[in-house]
C-alpha positions, -999 to +999 in steps of 0.1 A: -164-249+466-138-275+484-106-275+478-105-311+461-125-294+437-102-264+436-069-284+432-089-303+403-100-275+386-063-261+376-053-298+366-083-301+341-099-272+346-102-244+312-066-226+326-048-254+330-056-268+295-047-231+286-018-236+304-005-277+284-016-252+249+011-225+260+039-250+267+028-277+235+020-256+216+032-219+216+034-209+183-009-227+181-016-203+212-001-175+194-015-179+162-056-183+181-048-151+201-033-133+177-073-140+159-091-125+184-069-092+188-071-088+151-112-094+150-112-074+184-097-045+172-111-045+135-149-049+150-134-018+175-118+002+141-152+000+122-176+013+150-160+038+164-146+047+127-160+087+120-171+077+089-191+049+097-225+048+080-256+057+110-288+064+106-283+092+137-252+102+129-240+144+111-237+122+080-252+098+081-237+078+049-204+077+058-177+062+035-204+063+013-205+093+005-168+092-007-160+091-045-140+056-043-169+039-014-193+052-033-185+039-062-179+007-050-217+009-036-232+014-065-212-016-087-219-042-053-261-029-052-263-029-091-246-062-090-271-080-071-295-070-091-281-079-122-282-047-136-250-045-161-255-005-173-216+015-177-227+040-153-233+015-127-195+002-129-166+030-120-141+008-106-130-027-117-153-049-106-135-078-080-141-061-050-177-048-061-190-087-069-166-096-035-193-069-025-220-079-038-227-109-022-231-093+010-261-068-010-285-082+022-263-063+052-272-031+040-250-001+043-224-025+058-222-051+031-185-051+035-179-057+075-179-096+069-160-096+038-136-072+046-129-089+081-123-123+063-103-105+043-082-092+071-076-128+087-069-147+051-043-113+044-032-129+081-035-166+073-008-156+046+016-144+059+017-161+084+018-189+066+047-176+042+067-165+069+066-199+082+080-209+055+107-186+054+115-199+090+098-176+110+076-187+142+045-181+144+055-165+179+069-142+157+054-133+127+015-131+148+030-100+166+046-089+129+009-084+117-009-066+145+022-046+145+013-038+102-019-036+104-031-023+144-001-005+155-016+030+143-044+047+147-046+056+105-042+017+095-070+005+117-092+026+100-077+019+062-083-017+070-119-009+089-132+017+059-139-003+026-114-006+001-102-025-027-070-035-012-080-057+015-095-075-009-057-071-028-040-081+002-052-112+008-049-119-026-010-108-022-004-129+008-019-161-001-001-160-035+031-156-022+025-181+004+018-209-020+041-196-043+068-196-018+059-233-008+056-251-044+080-233-055+104-209-041+117-222-013+141-253-025+136-281+009+098-281-002+106-304-032+098-336-012+074-324+008+045-303-012+051-290-047+063-326-059+032-346-048+007-354-074-025-341-055-013-306-049-014-299-088-042-288-073-024-262-052-010-243-086-051-244-096-052-223-068-021-208-075-027-192-111-068-181-099-052-158-075-029-143-096-055-140-118-074-124-096-050-095-087-063-071-119-089-078-114-095-058-082-064-034-089-050-032-125-022-020-116-009-058-092-009-068-124+025-063-115+028-082-086+017-114-106+034-111-131+071-108-112+057-133-094+052-156-121+090-140-132+102-152-097+089-191-101+099-196-134+135-191-126+131-211-093+125-242-112+149-236-136+178-227-110+164-249-076+145-286-091+154-307-117+119-311-132+114-335-161+098-317-188+067-337-186+060-323-148+073-281-154+046-294-186+021-307-164+026-280-132+024-248-165-007-259-172-024-261-138-016-224-133-030-215-168-059-236-161-067-215-129-058-185-138-082-190-177-108-205-155-115-171-134-102-151-163-125-157-189-158-149-175-143-118-156-136-113-192-176-119-202-181-099-175-164-070-187-180-076-222-210-078-211-211-043-192-188-017-214-181-039-245-154-036-269-137-007-255-122+010-218-142+022-195-145+052-184-124+046-156-094+037-177-092+068-196-093+091-172-064+065-158-046+069-190-051+102-184-039+111-157-014+081-150+022+075-137+051+099-144+084+090-140+100+133-138+105+137-103+103+102-090+134+109-070+114+139-048+076+121-052+095+092-033+117+118-005+076+136+000+061+105+002+084+084+020+104+105+045+094+143+054+074+168+028+086+189+050+086+223+053+080+224+014+038+207+017+016+230+047+000+199+059+011+154+055+033+136+070+063+111+052+057+069+054+086+064+080+079+097+102+042+083+111+053+049+102+091+047+118+088+010+123+090+012+084+129+018+087+146-020+094+127-032+072+143-008+043+170-010+052+173-048+051+155-045+018+197-028+008+216-053+034+192-086+018+223-099+001+238-105+031+206-120+054+193-143+032+198-176+037+198-206+010+159-216+020+148-179+020+174-164-012+142-169-031+107-152-013+126-126+008+138-115-032+106-113-046+095-100-015+119-068-023+113-065-058+076-067-055+079-038-024+102-016-041+091-019-080+050-014-067+057+016-041+076+034-068+052+028-092+027+046-065+049+073-059+051+084-092+011+086-091+005+118-101-018+120-076-008+108-046+007+132-024+016+138+011-015+160+022-034+131+006-016+098+015-031+103+052-056+138+049-078+105+019-064+078+038-047+070+003-021+049+027-043+019+015-024+017-013+009+007+007-013-012+041-005-052+016+033-040+026+039-030+052+041-066+073+067-077+047+088-046+055+081-060+088+089-094+086+127-083+069+132-055+095+129-087+113+157-108+096+176-080+096+176-076+134+187-115+134+210-109+110+231-086+141+219-106+164+229-142+150+244-140+115+280-143+103+282-108+089+265-086+116+288-058+115+286-053+076+249-053+082+251-029+108+273-009+086+243-011+055+219-001+080+239+030+090+244+039+051+207+038+049+204+062+083+226+082+067+206+090+035+176+095+053+193+123+069+198+141+040+171+174+039+157+192+002+152+221+016+133+253-001+158+288-007+143+320-016+156+337-047+152+371-045+143+373-086+130+339-110+157+330-127+149+288-123+146+260-117+121+269-090+104+242-078+077+259-057+056+295-061+043+312-033+012+341-040+006+365-015-030+373-015-061+363+002-066+325+016-084+304-009-112+274+005-085+237+003-112+226-025-103+255-045-064+260-044-064+216-046-084+213-073-092+241-096-087+245-131-054+269-122-028+268-151+009+281-149+029+296-181+067+296-174+099+297-201+091+259-205+053+257-214+021+256-195+016+234-166-020+220-149-032+215-115-029+186-104-012+169-138+016+190-133+021+208-103-002+206-068-019+245-057-022+250-018-036+272+012-013+282+034-015+310+061+005+335+036-021+331+003-015+301-017+020+278-029+023+260-060+052+228-061+060+217-087+057+177-088+077+160-124+100+190-124+111+225-113+098+255-128+110+277-153+116+314-147+088+335-138+055+321-142+022+334-150-014+321-134-043+314-155-070+296-151-090+274-173-127+283-183-146+262-210-113+244-222-092+278-227-069+299-208-079+328-189-052+352-174-048+358-139-054+398-140-045+410-106-025+390-078-003+394-051+039+391-049+052+364-065+077+345-047+102+313-054+114+288-041+147+270-054+157+239-037+191+237-013+207+201-005+215+193+030+225+176+053+220+168+097+226+140+116+192+142+127+173+129+100+140+145+098+119+117+099+127+115+133+121+137+171+120+165+169+116+161+137+133+197+125+120+199+093+089+207+101+096+241+119+113+252+087+080+273+072+089+290+040+079+323+046+091+358+030 
């Protein structure tokens, strides 16, 4: 190639156009580059997942052999064949309906729709951040960190979970709610345009689709609606006609989606609760001991639990976002006060709701990938963390923000450690029995019962059993044991005392404080194994 041709290529070729795009529109370039990264990481995470269905593998079923995923698949295939018998549909059917559209993909029917949901969640997040004044050159890396920054997170985005669809619904609903109502300077541009009444229709459908996919997301939809109402009253001077028109479109969007879904529910279950609703009500959420569940799930479960790590220990980059929630009044501006306050309220209330979920414990958070419950809010925490850092560098309250962040760190330095008792006097948070180490399933899921001075305790609902190197340990979840315990097992609905047990050791809770928090290296609490 002649030198003149090389010069022409440099000036007009693909590299020149790429450089021109970077210079003229760095945000657009970042969005395109981020899209390619998300797609590439997703494809690699999907096909390199050890549980991906594969005919030639040791377990050909892969994740379709898991409880949740097997029920997604069964329901999706049943919908694709117009089968509405109740035993084919365990979970709420939003995610299964989406899978039914891709039933022809066989065992990989969720490969494409989950990828589209991930991209849609990214679009909603980046647009929400832009409405809050954050450019794409910042928000795209934040989203990549929150979705691709950990092997655990990459796995729960690649595996079929109904929270993937939830994340797309939540972030696009937050984006629309912010642009239509929550940001004060959108009055003349987006929210006041008559053509954008249809956006309220779409927003209503998005909010309604949340509980159809996951009933617990009704909390998010409800809180979003409340904030929209507050913002409409405080920030806007609507005429009664304008307000009622917007409300009518919003409600109509919800009704258009909920009407057919309600009819579909009646066609499957009739006028009675599904089995999933009955089991969920029996297992449910418990506010007792919420502070204890929050500590072991958020900071560290060690040395109480023989396995598992806290969210902050595995994902330390969420810490600035958590601190930002506390310092929020000093971080928000007039433009961001409603959207960031809503985001913070959603993160706190949703997290506490699931921390109170009886079946969510530290081991299952990672062993069974229950961290998927929280994957929609991790981008929100990275965004709040960015605002905290921005306030420290450029804000007028930087010292106060720093002081509040330091206060949050010091709170996480509190340690809840087991202290052995010579005799059971109550309250005890853990009991260990020296015996032959049971199988994991036997201790974790077994029908064991405990009686103490306060009554009868049930495994899973009130405490959780774990095998350890010294035998078995039972850890209280809602409130501590009271005095000496007697172990039982349940057979045919009746309690039978366990006749032979080893020595029983009781552990109280000791509260201490050290400046090296257990969720940061060297993870001091991991080295304090409760041994007698």
